[in-house]
PABASE-625466 format. One line per 4 residues: number of its first residue (from 1); their letters; for each residue x, y, z of C-alpha. Coordinates in Angstrom, 2 decimals. Layout:
residues N
NUM = A = X:Y:Z ~ ...
END
This chain:
residues 428
1 = MDRL = 173.10:180.38:70.89 ~ 172.94:178.43:67.63 ~ 175.99:176.44:68.70 ~ 174.38:175.64:72.03
5 = KALA = 171.20:174.44:70.29 ~ 173.23:172.33:67.89 ~ 175.24:170.88:70.77 ~ 172.04:170.07:72.69
9 = FTTS = 170.48:168.46:69.62 ~ 173.59:166.37:69.00 ~ 173.74:165.29:72.63 ~ 170.06:164.28:72.58
13 = LLAL = 170.53:162.40:69.32 ~ 173.51:160.48:70.70 ~ 171.51:159.63:73.83 ~ 168.65:158.29:71.73
17 = VYFF = 171.03:156.28:69.59 ~ 172.65:154.84:72.72 ~ 169.25:154.00:74.23 ~ 167.94:152.18:71.18
21 = TQTK = 171.24:150.40:70.67 ~ 171.17:149.08:74.22 ~ 167.47:148.21:73.97 ~ 168.01:146.35:70.73
25 = FTLS = 170.87:144.44:72.27 ~ 168.78:143.52:75.30 ~ 165.83:142.30:73.20 ~ 168.02:140.42:70.77
29 = SIQW = 169.72:138.61:73.62 ~ 166.42:136.93:74.54 ~ 166.11:133.55:72.80 ~ 162.59:133.84:71.46
33 = PTSL = 161.05:130.87:69.61 ~ 161.03:131.80:65.93 ~ 157.29:131.15:65.61 ~ 156.57:134.18:67.82
37 = FGGK = 158.20:136.83:65.70 ~ 158.42:135.41:62.21 ~ 160.81:132.89:60.74 ~ 160.22:129.18:60.86
41 = QQPD = 156.97:127.81:62.24 ~ 156.69:125.49:65.21 ~ 157.49:121.85:64.40 ~ 154.72:119.34:63.80
45 = FSMY = 154.00:118.01:67.27 ~ 151.52:115.42:65.98 ~ 154.22:113.25:64.40 ~ 151.67:110.97:62.74
49 = KSLS = 152.68:107.55:61.48 ~ 149.97:106.55:59.05 ~ 150.26:102.81:58.55 ~ 152.05:99.62:59.56
53 = TLSV = 151.59:96.21:57.97 ~ 151.69:92.97:59.95 ~ 152.92:89.65:58.57 ~ 151.65:86.15:59.25
57 = QEFP = 154.23:85.80:62.03 ~ 153.15:89.11:63.59 ~ 149.45:88.26:63.44 ~ 149.04:84.46:63.72
61 = LDPA = 145.65:83.01:62.83 ~ 146.19:79.30:62.28 ~ 144.32:77.37:65.01 ~ 146.60:74.37:64.42
65 = QSRR = 149.57:76.36:65.75 ~ 150.33:77.08:69.39 ~ 150.49:80.85:68.88 ~ 147.56:83.21:69.43
69 = TVII = 146.75:86.82:68.60 ~ 145.15:88.70:71.51 ~ 143.66:92.15:70.79 ~ 142.78:94.26:73.84
73 = GDIH = 140.26:97.10:73.99 ~ 140.79:100.59:75.46 ~ 142.81:100.32:78.71 ~ 142.98:103.98:79.83
77 = GMNN = 145.53:103.27:82.55 ~ 143.45:100.56:84.22 ~ 146.50:98.45:84.98 ~ 144.91:96.07:87.49
81 = SLSS = 142.13:95.26:85.02 ~ 144.68:94.65:82.26 ~ 146.63:92.28:84.49 ~ 143.41:90.48:85.40
85 = LLDV = 142.38:89.99:81.77 ~ 145.81:88.75:80.71 ~ 145.72:86.32:83.62 ~ 142.27:85.07:82.60
89 = LDYH = 143.52:84.58:79.05 ~ 146.62:82.74:80.32 ~ 148.65:85.09:78.16 ~ 152.20:83.95:77.37
93 = PGSD = 154.47:86.66:75.90 ~ 156.78:84.06:74.40 ~ 154.10:82.56:72.17 ~ 151.13:84.94:72.08
97 = VLIH = 151.02:88.22:70.17 ~ 149.44:91.07:72.14 ~ 147.90:94.02:70.28 ~ 146.08:97.05:71.70
101 = VGDI = 143.59:99.34:69.97 ~ 144.91:102.59:71.45 ~ 144.01:104.80:74.41 ~ 146.25:102.79:76.67
105 = IAKG = 146.75:105.86:78.90 ~ 144.85:108.84:80.42 ~ 141.32:109.13:81.86 ~ 142.15:106.42:84.40
109 = PHEG = 144.55:106.72:87.37 ~ 147.86:108.46:86.66 ~ 150.01:105.77:88.25 ~ 148.11:103.15:86.30
113 = SMTV = 148.76:105.00:83.06 ~ 152.47:105.19:83.79 ~ 152.59:101.47:84.63 ~ 150.69:100.45:81.50
117 = LSYM = 152.87:102.68:79.33 ~ 156.03:101.28:80.89 ~ 154.87:97.72:80.22 ~ 153.87:98.40:76.63
121 = ASHN = 157.10:100.26:75.85 ~ 159.48:97.85:77.56 ~ 157.90:94.88:75.77 ~ 157.39:96.78:72.50
125 = ITGI = 153.76:95.66:72.31 ~ 152.11:96.07:68.92 ~ 149.32:98.60:68.79 ~ 147.94:101.82:67.41
129 = RGNH = 147.44:105.35:68.68 ~ 144.26:106.47:70.34 ~ 143.10:110.05:70.62 ~ 144.33:110.26:74.23
133 = DQKV = 147.71:108.78:73.32 ~ 147.92:111.39:70.58 ~ 147.39:114.27:73.01 ~ 150.22:112.97:75.18
137 = IEWR = 152.48:112.71:72.11 ~ 151.73:116.29:71.16 ~ 152.37:117.69:74.62 ~ 155.68:115.84:74.86
141 = GWLD = 156.70:117.21:71.48 ~ 155.88:120.72:72.66 ~ 157.78:120.24:75.92 ~ 160.91:118.96:74.17
145 = WLHR = 160.75:121.83:71.69 ~ 160.23:124.53:74.32 ~ 163.12:123.22:76.42 ~ 165.49:124.02:73.57
149 = FPDG = 165.07:127.72:74.46 ~ 166.68:128.62:77.82 ~ 164.24:131.45:78.45 ~ 161.31:129.23:77.57
153 = RKWL = 162.55:126.52:79.90 ~ 162.99:129.08:82.67 ~ 159.44:130.41:82.15 ~ 157.92:126.92:82.18
157 = TALE = 159.88:125.85:85.26 ~ 158.54:128.81:87.21 ~ 155.03:128.21:85.90 ~ 155.12:124.53:86.85
161 = RRWD = 156.31:125.42:90.35 ~ 153.36:127.77:90.83 ~ 150.98:125.19:89.40 ~ 152.22:122.41:91.68
165 = EAAA = 151.46:124.65:94.65 ~ 148.01:125.52:93.27 ~ 147.23:121.88:92.42 ~ 147.97:120.87:96.00
169 = GGAD = 145.12:123.18:96.97 ~ 142.74:121.58:94.48 ~ 142.91:124.24:91.75 ~ 141.33:123.53:88.37
173 = PGVW = 144.08:123.62:85.69 ~ 141.97:125.42:83.10 ~ 140.75:128.17:85.42 ~ 144.16:128.59:87.03
177 = ASKQ = 146.01:128.80:83.69 ~ 143.55:131.39:82.40 ~ 144.18:133.61:85.44 ~ 147.93:133.15:85.17
181 = MKRH = 147.89:134.13:81.52 ~ 146.21:137.43:82.39 ~ 148.36:138.07:85.44 ~ 151.72:137.18:83.87
185 = RSPW = 151.56:138.36:80.28 ~ 154.55:136.41:79.05 ~ 154.77:135.92:75.26 ~ 155.67:132.30:75.96
189 = WRTI = 151.98:131.61:76.53 ~ 151.58:132.15:72.80 ~ 153.67:129.08:72.05 ~ 150.89:126.84:73.38
193 = PKDW = 148.77:125.80:70.36 ~ 145.18:126.93:70.27 ~ 142.69:124.77:72.20 ~ 145.43:122.94:74.10
197 = KIFT = 144.91:122.76:77.87 ~ 148.07:122.83:79.93 ~ 148.51:120.86:83.17 ~ 145.82:118.29:82.33
201 = EHYK = 146.44:114.56:82.74 ~ 147.83:114.40:79.19 ~ 150.41:117.04:80.08 ~ 151.24:115.27:83.32
205 = IARA = 151.91:111.97:81.54 ~ 153.91:113.72:78.81 ~ 156.12:115.38:81.42 ~ 156.62:112.19:83.44
209 = MSDA = 157.28:109.60:80.73 ~ 160.77:108.59:79.69 ~ 162.37:109.18:76.32 ~ 161.98:105.46:75.54
213 = EYRY = 158.27:105.60:76.33 ~ 157.88:108.66:74.11 ~ 159.65:106.84:71.27 ~ 157.29:103.91:71.77
217 = LLSL = 154.22:106.14:71.43 ~ 155.74:107.73:68.32 ~ 156.21:104.27:66.81 ~ 152.47:103.54:67.02
221 = PLVL = 150.67:104.03:63.68 ~ 147.12:105.22:63.11 ~ 146.21:102.00:61.28 ~ 147.45:98.42:61.27
225 = HIPH = 146.80:96.50:58.06 ~ 146.92:92.71:58.12 ~ 146.68:91.61:54.46 ~ 146.55:87.86:55.05
229 = AHTF = 143.62:88.35:57.47 ~ 142.03:91.12:55.34 ~ 141.80:93.12:58.55 ~ 142.42:96.65:59.78
233 = VVHA = 143.01:97.68:63.40 ~ 142.18:101.34:64.04 ~ 141.25:103.28:67.16 ~ 138.03:105.03:66.14
237 = GLLS = 137.00:103.79:62.71 ~ 137.22:103.78:58.93 ~ 134.72:104.42:56.18 ~ 134.09:101.77:53.54
241 = SDPR = 132.68:104.39:51.15 ~ 132.55:108.15:50.88 ~ 129.06:109.03:52.23 ~ 128.77:111.89:49.73
245 = YKPR = 128.40:109.39:46.89 ~ 126.37:106.26:46.23 ~ 128.13:102.98:47.08 ~ 128.20:102.03:43.37
249 = DPRQ = 129.69:105.36:42.29 ~ 132.94:104.66:40.34 ~ 134.81:106.92:42.75 ~ 134.25:104.37:45.52
253 = PLAR = 137.11:101.84:45.95 ~ 134.69:98.94:46.44 ~ 132.85:99.82:43.22 ~ 135.77:99.02:40.94
257 = VPTV = 138.24:96.20:40.43 ~ 141.71:97.60:41.05 ~ 144.58:97.33:38.60 ~ 147.70:95.72:40.04
261 = FGSA = 151.05:97.09:38.92 ~ 149.48:98.65:35.85 ~ 148.48:95.29:34.39 ~ 145.07:94.34:33.08
265 = KSKH = 142.41:93.35:35.58 ~ 142.42:89.71:36.59 ~ 139.51:88.56:38.74 ~ 140.44:84.92:39.26
269 = GSDV = 143.26:82.72:40.41 ~ 146.54:83.86:41.86 ~ 145.93:87.56:41.23 ~ 143.00:87.76:43.66
273 = PKLR = 145.17:88.21:46.80 ~ 147.02:91.06:45.09 ~ 143.74:92.63:44.00 ~ 142.30:92.36:47.48
277 = RAQE = 145.36:93.98:49.02 ~ 145.23:96.79:46.44 ~ 141.55:97.37:47.12 ~ 142.06:97.39:50.88
281 = LALL = 144.83:99.97:50.57 ~ 142.57:102.00:48.29 ~ 140.07:102.23:51.14 ~ 142.74:104.12:53.08
285 = SDIE = 143.96:106.35:50.26 ~ 140.97:106.94:47.95 ~ 138.28:107.77:50.53 ~ 139.03:111.34:51.49
289 = QNTD = 137.78:111.05:55.07 ~ 140.09:108.09:55.75 ~ 143.13:110.21:54.91 ~ 142.33:112.57:57.81
293 = PWVK = 144.06:111.48:61.06 ~ 141.28:113.09:63.09 ~ 138.75:110.68:61.57 ~ 140.79:107.60:62.44
297 = LNMR = 141.31:108.85:65.98 ~ 137.85:110.28:66.76 ~ 135.04:109.25:64.41 ~ 131.99:107.52:65.84
301 = GVLK = 129.32:108.17:63.23 ~ 128.17:109.94:60.07 ~ 125.57:112.72:60.13 ~ 122.77:113.20:57.61
305 = NHDV = 124.77:115.95:55.91 ~ 127.53:113.36:55.34 ~ 129.94:114.88:57.87 ~ 131.69:112.56:60.30
309 = TRGK = 131.16:113.13:64.02 ~ 132.76:112.05:67.26 ~ 129.45:112.50:69.07 ~ 126.84:109.87:69.83
313 = DGRP = 124.46:111.19:67.20 ~ 124.60:110.15:63.57 ~ 124.67:106.71:62.03 ~ 127.43:104.48:63.45
317 = WSDI = 130.19:104.15:60.88 ~ 130.26:100.39:61.60 ~ 126.72:100.10:60.19 ~ 127.92:101.63:56.92
321 = WNRD = 130.95:99.36:56.85 ~ 128.85:96.22:57.35 ~ 126.29:97.36:54.76 ~ 128.97:97.74:52.11
325 = MSRC = 130.92:94.60:52.99 ~ 127.74:92.51:52.87 ~ 127.37:93.58:49.24 ~ 130.82:92.37:48.20
329 = GGFE = 130.23:89.62:45.67 ~ 133.75:89.11:44.36 ~ 135.62:90.72:41.52 ~ 133.44:89.02:38.93
333 = HDLS = 130.75:91.57:39.76 ~ 132.54:94.23:37.78 ~ 130.04:97.08:37.51 ~ 131.29:98.02:34.06
337 = FDDA = 129.69:94.79:32.79 ~ 126.75:94.75:35.20 ~ 123.30:94.15:33.78 ~ 120.96:94.59:36.69
341 = HTTP = 118.00:93.39:34.61 ~ 119.35:89.91:33.94 ~ 120.23:88.72:37.43 ~ 117.97:89.21:40.48
345 = NKHK = 119.56:91.44:43.15 ~ 122.68:91.80:41.05 ~ 122.30:95.57:41.19 ~ 123.09:95.41:44.91
349 = MLPC = 126.40:93.59:44.51 ~ 129.81:95.26:44.47 ~ 133.02:94.02:42.81 ~ 134.94:93.48:46.03
353 = HPST = 135.86:91.08:48.78 ~ 135.01:92.01:52.38 ~ 137.48:93.07:55.05 ~ 137.22:93.42:58.83
357 = VVYG = 137.89:96.31:61.22 ~ 138.80:95.86:64.89 ~ 138.51:99.10:66.85 ~ 137.90:100.80:70.21
361 = HAAS = 136.88:104.34:71.21 ~ 133.08:103.87:71.36 ~ 132.59:103.04:75.04 ~ 129.03:104.35:74.96
365 = RGLD = 128.12:101.49:72.59 ~ 130.00:98.92:74.66 ~ 131.19:95.68:73.16 ~ 129.87:96.02:69.61
369 = IKRW = 130.25:92.93:67.45 ~ 128.99:92.82:63.89 ~ 129.93:90.51:61.03 ~ 132.72:92.70:59.65
373 = TVGL = 133.50:94.96:62.61 ~ 134.54:94.23:66.21 ~ 134.29:97.10:68.70 ~ 136.27:96.27:71.84
377 = DAGC = 135.82:99.34:74.07 ~ 133.59:97.94:76.81 ~ 134.04:100.95:79.13 ~ 136.61:99.64:81.59
381 = VYGR = 137.56:103.14:82.76 ~ 133.90:103.68:83.73 ~ 133.90:100.58:85.91 ~ 132.40:98.25:83.30
385 = KLSG = 134.52:95.67:81.46 ~ 137.83:95.21:79.65 ~ 137.49:93.03:76.56 ~ 139.88:90.99:74.47
389 = LVLG = 139.54:89.24:71.11 ~ 141.48:85.97:70.79 ~ 142.40:84.64:67.35 ~ 144.31:81.53:66.35
393 = RHKH = 144.30:78.72:68.88 ~ 141.08:79.37:70.72 ~ 140.01:76.28:72.62 ~ 138.10:77.30:75.70
397 = NDLK = 140.36:75.21:77.92 ~ 143.16:77.67:77.09 ~ 141.53:79.95:79.63 ~ 141.85:79.65:83.37
401 = KHQS = 138.62:77.86:84.19 ~ 138.37:79.11:87.77 ~ 138.40:82.73:86.60 ~ 137.13:82.80:83.04
405 = PTPT = 133.72:84.02:81.95 ~ 132.08:82.10:79.14 ~ 133.80:83.18:75.90 ~ 131.68:84.47:73.04
409 = DIPF = 132.56:82.80:69.73 ~ 132.34:85.04:66.68 ~ 133.03:84.58:62.96 ~ 136.14:86.47:61.92
413 = GDNF = 137.35:87.29:58.44 ~ 136.69:84.93:55.55 ~ 136.57:81.65:57.43 ~ 138.11:82.00:60.87
417 = TGHV = 136.57:81.94:64.32 ~ 137.58:84.13:67.22 ~ 136.30:84.47:70.71 ~ 135.75:87.46:72.93
421 = VDTE = 136.60:87.36:76.63 ~ 136.07:90.15:79.13 ~ 136.72:90.80:82.78 ~ 134.98:93.07:85.26
425 = CQLE = 136.73:96.37:85.96 ~ 136.92:97.97:89.37 ~ 137.64:101.68:89.51 ~ 141.27:102.01:90.61
END
């Protein structure tokens, strides 16, 4: 009897060993993404490029030359409106430099987005990322990463097939995906980052665009800096001072004369351009909020508690920028030697030179032109207008007279003049 019990125990043990061995083999044969069960984390799908610098040739300003710089506001796939504005401006790719302020795709018609993206990529148009461009970049990064796993690619292919059928019946992507996640409890759902919404327009563009178009979007920085024009181009905005501190606090970049290459401060003569460039770069690096990509892609204002917001409430960041730049009195106003009691209003001056920001994103405020900021999102995707800022040669007869609205002349930078032209947008 004891032998029979021992034999039965041994047989059972061998069966268990065989079962777990086979199970382990089966599970290990599945190519799981390492982020699901330990190991390396998912790659950084954001792929931010912080800054690009434009030269005089890449951003012409001299009105005596034949070349122009044309900066276009948020396009959002409104391809017909873009073509109309470029036609009104009599844009010539061989001589004019075209720059966009981001959000060239999404929100508008899908085919329009694909056409605009194709044009921008094939002509390598200078520009920056917008928050909608960024979402497309991130989805494409996720798609390329997931396709490296055969089982992940198989899961997504089947999911896309079911979605295409549901979309033909007018299904909402968010509601449908939520039901699918509960019905088909695949662990691959967990590879989708939190708060991402699959099968939206951003996903659709990411799936449809070519590798070359993806590389183009990746090449777009968050900020363009044009030192000779003392100008930044950014999608949402920048802060000229940290709102947690007073403008004259020594931690503020505009409240101190920078040191160039470790040398002593020089406030006059040939060192001024170097000092200005150093101070402008300090705005990007020394103000904590400006180091956050989210701020540069989304900010619209500053709340009373000093937090930045993408909502319509709060003080517009452009008001803060213009307040601070209007106080720039040159590097001779070094606060370390300031005696506010000897010179009237001297206590309001800052040791800086002003710089300009050209931006988009704030369609609710429309075309928003102040002395040191130019907001170009005039709400084309909502059926309003598409705006462009022309710098350099800017005689009004450069425009097609039979189509052109009356341009609005504006001061730009230290001593230049630009003009703003817009065209009516029809929903496409």
